[in-house]
N, C-alpha and C positions, 0 to 999 in steps of 0.2 A: 462612816463613809466606806462604801466598797469601791476602791480606787482602780479602775481599769484603764486609766489614760495611757500607762506604758508600763513596761518592767523596768524602767529606770527609776521609779519613784520608791523602790525598796529602801528599808533602813537597816544598818547592820544588826544582825542577830546578836544576842548576848555572847555567844561564843565567839563570833567574829570581833565584837569589841575587845573581848579578852586577848584575842590574838593581836589586835591593834595595839593594845596597852603594853604586851609583853615584847613588841617588835624591837629588834635589834637594828640600829640605824647607823648611818655614816653619812658621807657627802655623796650624793648620786653623780653629781657633774664631775667629780674627781674619779669616779667609779669604784668608790669604797663603801657603799651601802650594802652590807650582806643581805639584808631582805630583798632588795631590788635585784641583786644579782642572782640570788636563789629563784626568784620569779622568772627572770629572763631565761635562766638555765632550763627551767621546768618547762616553761612555754615552748621552748625551741625543741626540746627533746620530745615533748607530746606531739608536736607538729612535724617532727622529723625534718627540722631546718637546722642549719648550721649556727644561727644566732637570732637574738631578739632583742628590742629595745622598748622599755617601758614608757608609755605616753600619758599625758593627762586626759586625752579623749580619742575616741575613735575618729572624729572629724580630723584632728591633728595626724593621726596615724596614716589615714587615706592621703591627705594633702602631702605629707612628706614622701610617701611612696610615689606619688605624682611627679614631684619635684626630682626625686632621685632618677626617675626613668626618662625624663623629658628635658628639653631645653625649650626657652621662649620661642614661640612660633609653631611648636609642634602640635599635633592633634591626639586627642584621647577619644576612644569610642567606648560608649556605654548607652543603657538604655534611657529613655526619657523620664522615667519615674524613679531613677536610681537615687539613693541618699546623696551621693557625691554631687549630684546636679541639682537635686530638689532641695536639700536641706543644709547644704554646707556653704551658704551665703556668697555664692559666687567665688569661692576660694580658688578654683584651678586657674581663673584668669587673672585674680588679684595676686596670689602668691607665686604662680608658676608662668603665668603668662601664656598658657596654652588655650586652644580652642577646643570645643567639644562636638564630636559628630554623633548625634543621637540615634539609637536604633529604635524602631518601632517594636515592641514586644507584646506578649500576653502575660499579664501579671508580672512583669519585669523578666520574663525569661525569652531568651532568643536563641537562633541557631547559628552556626557557623556561616551558612549560606546568607544569613541576613547581613552579617557583617562584610562578607565578600561582596555583597550588592552595593555597599556604601564606601567601600575602601576607595581612596583616590589614586589615580595613576601616578607615578613618579614624574616629577618635572618641576621647573623652576616656579611655575605658576601655583603651585599646590601646597597646602600646609602637609608636611610629612606626618603621616599616622605612625604613632610610636607605642601605644600601649591601649590594651582592651582592659576594661574594668567590669567585673560583675559582683552583685551582691546576693550573699546565700546565708540565711534565708532572706527573702526579700521583703522589706517593710511594708512599701505602698502596695506590694503584690498580695498582701493580707498573710504573711509569713510562708509564702511559696518557697519550696524547696528545688533547688537546681538538680534536673537528672544527671547522673555522673557522666553518661555517655555524650551530653550536650557539651560538658565541661571539656571532656577529652577531645572532642572534635574541634573546639575553640582553641585549645592548646596546640594541636597539630597545625591549624591555620595560623595561629600566631608564630610558631617557629617557621613555617614555610615563607611567611611574608615578613620575617624579621621584626616582629612585634613582641614587646613584653606583656605579660599577663599578670593582673593584680585581682585579688579577691579582697572585697570588703566583707569580711566573715565576722561582722560584729555579733551576729546571731549563728554562727557556725556550730556552736555547742548545741543549738536546738536542732539543726539539720542532722547532726550526727546521732543525736538522742532518737530523733524520729524514724531515722533509717537504718541505725544499726552500723552504718559505715563510718569506720574511724576518721577522726578529723585529720590524721595524717594522710588518709587516703585520698581526701579532698585536695589537701594541701600540696601534693606531689605536683600538680599540674601547673602551679603558679611560680613565678620568681618572686613574688612578695604577696603576704596577706595580713590583714589587721584582724585581731580578735578583741572582743571588748569583755570586760569583768563586771561592768555597771549595768547590764542589761538582765539576762536571765539569770547569771551566776549572783546577781544580789550584791556585789561589792559597791562601796560608795562612790569609787573614782576609778578611771583607768582602763587603758587598751593596751595592747602591744603589737608592734610591728615586726614581722619575722621574714627572714631571708637568708641569702648567703652572708658569709663573714664580711665580705667586701661591701656588699649591699648595706648591711647594717652599720658599719662604719661611716659610709657616706650618710645614711639616714640620721646617725647622731649629730652630723654636722647642721643639717637642716633642722633637726629638733631644737638645736641651740638657737639657730637663726630666726626660727618662728616663735622663740619665747618659751620653749617647752622643757628647759633643762630644769630640773627640781633638785633640792638639797636633800633633807632627811626624809626623802619619800618612801623609806622602808615602812612607815606608818600606814602608808596607802598600800603598798606592795604586800604587807601582811594580810590585809583584808583580801586582796586579790588571790594571795595563795590559799587562804581559807577556803574562798568560794571555789577555786578550782578543784580543791581536794575533796569538798564536802557538798557542793551544791550542784555539780554536773549530773549526777546519778538520779536527781530527783526531778529533772526537767520534764520527763515524761508525766508527771503529775499536773503541771501546767497545760501540757499538750491535751491530756484527758479533760481537764476543767474547761479549755476552750472549746473543744468538741461538744462538750456538754452544753455549753451555752449556745452554740451554733443549732444543736438540736431543737432546743427551746425556740430560738428565733425564727428558724425556717418555718414553723408552723403559722406564723402570723401572715395574713394576706398582704400587709404593707411592706413585708420584708422580701427582698430578692436574696436568697442565700441558699446553698445547699452545704449542709454539714460536712458531706464527704469532701468538699474542697478546702477544708480547715486542716493543714498539715502540721502546723506547730502551735505556737501560743498567740496567734494573732487572729482576730476575727473582724474582718472588714467586709461590710456589707452595705447595700443600697437599699433605701427607703423611699417610698412613695411620698413623702412629706418632708418639710423642712429639717434638715439635720439639727441646726442650731437650736431651733425650738425644743426638739426632742432631747437634745443634750441638756438644755436648760431645765426641762421638766424633771429628767431624771436626777439631775443634781439636787433639786430641791427635795427629792424623795430618797437621797443617801447613795445614789450611784454616779459615779463620775466616769464619763466617756469623752471623746473628743470627736468633733466632726473633722473629716478630711475631704470634704467636698460638700457642695450644697445640698445633696441628697446622699450623702455616704458617711458613715459612722465607723470607727475603730475601737474594738475593746482588746486589750492585752492582759493575759494572765501572767502570774508572778508568784513568788514563794509566799507572799502574805495573803494569797486568795485561796479559800478552802472551797470544797465541794459545797457546803452550805451557803458560803457566799454566791456561789453561782446560781444555786436554786432562787435565793433572794432577788439577785439581780434580774434573773429572768422573769420573775414574777412582776418586777417593778417595769421592766421593759414592756412587757405585754399590757400592763394596766395603762402606761403612757400613750402606747400606740392605738390602743382602743379608743383614748380620748382625743387624739389629734386628728 
């Protein structure tokens, strides 16, 4: 099976399994798991932040960040296709008691002026705007990468209007690999950011939330409150460390494979896609037929993709997908699309 559902479906490589097997562990809730401590220090240094905390998931990292930056009744600004809004089970309302003010965007990207247009005036009738969140790369935007100048403009607006700025950087590694811009250069504009180890980097579990020392101390409290305190989690941290050290530099291979698939697909008359719009490892595209039907027929022929709309499919490349797999998947796509 050529599994293109997500880059989360990867399994540990033999070398990563060995790193897990050899991991030195302690009790992370007490702060004495050496592998977790090493991971947190490594990520904070890489992103040029004062501190980091290991989390079970990217969703928890994002939600802890929201809870740290806000109080119940506050407002968070983000785009309507953001992971925090679309895929995190209503957690901002359930866990932090905040409302969401949604920005209209193009492939998940918006400008400072778009935020200025929807900011509420100060007053007792209004929910106070406290936080702007963006996602880089943007999942539902087809792996779209945020232009650095847009981020800088938003950071200036945030400071001017006394707002905090959070980055959902689950695939920040991909943005950096594609642009050559260091992760720390992106990170410097944000009070907090989350990064994921279980997507493009191929670790089995885990994310990190990064920020100032005081922010991370507050985040540890909410990680515990949300049920994210882990004990001998060094076995997971060891996998993340291995991924961080060994899998970041190969992400360009995934990008090349995604672009190659897009080049094949764009030639079919039932597909609406331009290969040049594929910037990282996600290929999201519209088709003129029912997406569920096409996905089902592809699965029968050994290619696994997911519908993300009635007429929209997504394919994601990762470390288990080779160039030959892409050629085969492209052939199967064309055959199925010819038939439906």
